[in-house]
Every structure is written in structure tokens, then in C-alpha cells.
N, C-alpha and C positions, 0 to 999 in steps of 0.2 A: 298144065303149066300156063303161066301168064305170058302172052305175047308181048304186050306193052305194059309199062308200069300202070298200076291202078291205085287211085287214092279215094279215100272216103273221109268225110268230115266227122270229127269226134267232138271237138269243143272249141270255144273261144272264150278265154277267161282272163281277167274279169270282163264282163260285158259292158262296163262303164269305164272310160278312160278320160283323165283330165289333161287338157292341153293348155299351156305347155307344161310338160313334166320336166323338171330340171335335170333328171338323170337320163342321158341319151341311150344308155344301155338297157333301159327298162322299156316295157311295152306289153300289150296284151299277148297272151300265149295262145297261138293257133296250134291245135293238135289234130293230126291227120293219121289215118291208118294207111300204110303203104304196103302193097303187094307187088313183087317183081320176081321173075324166075332167076335172073342172073344176080340181082342185088348189087349192080354196079352204080352205087350212090355213095356220097360222103366225100372223103378225101382220098386221092390216089396220086402219089408222087406230088407234082405241083398243081394238079387239077383239082377243082372243087365242083361238085354238082350243086344245083340251086333249087329252091322252092320259089316259084314265081307267083306273085300276089298283085292283083289289080284292084284298086279301090274303085268300085262301081258307082259311087255316089258323088264324089267331089272331083270336078274337073282339075287337071286335064286328063284324067283317066289313064295315067301312066302305070306301067307294070314295074314293080320293084322286085329285085331279086335278093333273096336271103340265103346265105351259105347253108348248106345242109349241116345238121349237127354231126359230130364225129360218130361214126358207126363202127369204130374199131371194136373187135371182139364179137360182133353180131354175125350169126350164120348167114352167109350170102345166098346159099342155094334155096330157092323157093322162099325168098324173104317175105315175112309178114310181120311188120313192126310198127309201133307208134312213133311218129316223128313230131317233135315239138319245136316250133319256130317262134322266136320273139319278134313281134311286129313293132320295131322301134323307129320306124320312119313314117309315121302317120301324119298326114297334112290336114289341117283344118280347112273349112270352106272359106275363111276370110270374112265371114259375116261380121259387120262392125258392132252389132248388138251383143252386149256381154251381160250375163253369160249366155251362150248359145249352144244348143245341142244338135249335132249332126247324127243322123242314123245311117250307119255305113254297112254295106254288104261288100264282100270280096269275091273275086273270081280267082281260083287257085289251080295250078298244075305243077308238075315236076318234070324234069328231063334228066335221063341218065347219061353216063359217059358215052354211050353209043348214039346219043342224040335221039333216043326214043322218047316221045312226049306221052305223058299220061293222059287220061281223061281229064276234062276241065270240069271243076265243080264250082258251085256258088254256095257261099256260106248260108245256111238256112236261118241262122240266128244273127241279128244285127249287133254291131258294136256301137254304143252310144258314146260319141266323142264330145265332151263338154269343154268348150273354150271359155276360159275364165277371164 
């Protein structure tokens, strides 16, 4: 059994994103593999667990939190599922030259309802953020 949640990087698609994108609900899709013994993630009463994502390239290097997708109907014991998160809050570097491409890597972790923090991973593949 898994003592703390464990995540692994699966993909980041598309790997090129144009800023600004006029639809704020859109963004690159970060896919992770999540393993956890209790499976206490998702939505529970009024609580929501989160995926925490830090942009490692563009200051101020803040961590954004994205609500977990709804995991209703998923077997919670010895959970081993793919989690997809839309990264819809990506900040550009503010470089005045247009167009400009930022090469972004992310640091990612999750935390369950019992406040157990997963391992922290760094995305191995970059996101190319093109400011138009």
C-alpha cells in the first residue's frame, strides 16, 4: 500500500500555447498518474482537494492550485488513476518583444483531505508559451 500519495508525469498537451487566449476556461492539459491507498481526493461534502502547480520559469514563481477533477464513481481503495488538469492560469514573462516564446517547466504535487502531500515532480517536457 502507498503511505503518501504518489504522482508521476504522463503528458502536457498541447506543448505550445498562445497567450493571450481569449477563452479563460481553456489551457494546456496536464496529465498525471495518481496512486493512493485511501483515495481521499476530489470533492467531499464542501471540501475540494487540489493539484498544486508552480511555474518554475516566470517570476514571481507562485504556486497555483487547481481543483481536482470529479472522481465520483472511481474505486477509492488502492487508487491508481489518471488525473487531467487544465492549466488555465498561465502568466507570460511580460517581455515587450512580440511575438515572444517562454519555455516553461512546472513543479507539481497533490495533497489529500488528510493533508498528506505527494512527492513533488518537475515536468520533463516544456510548455512553449507564445506571447502574441
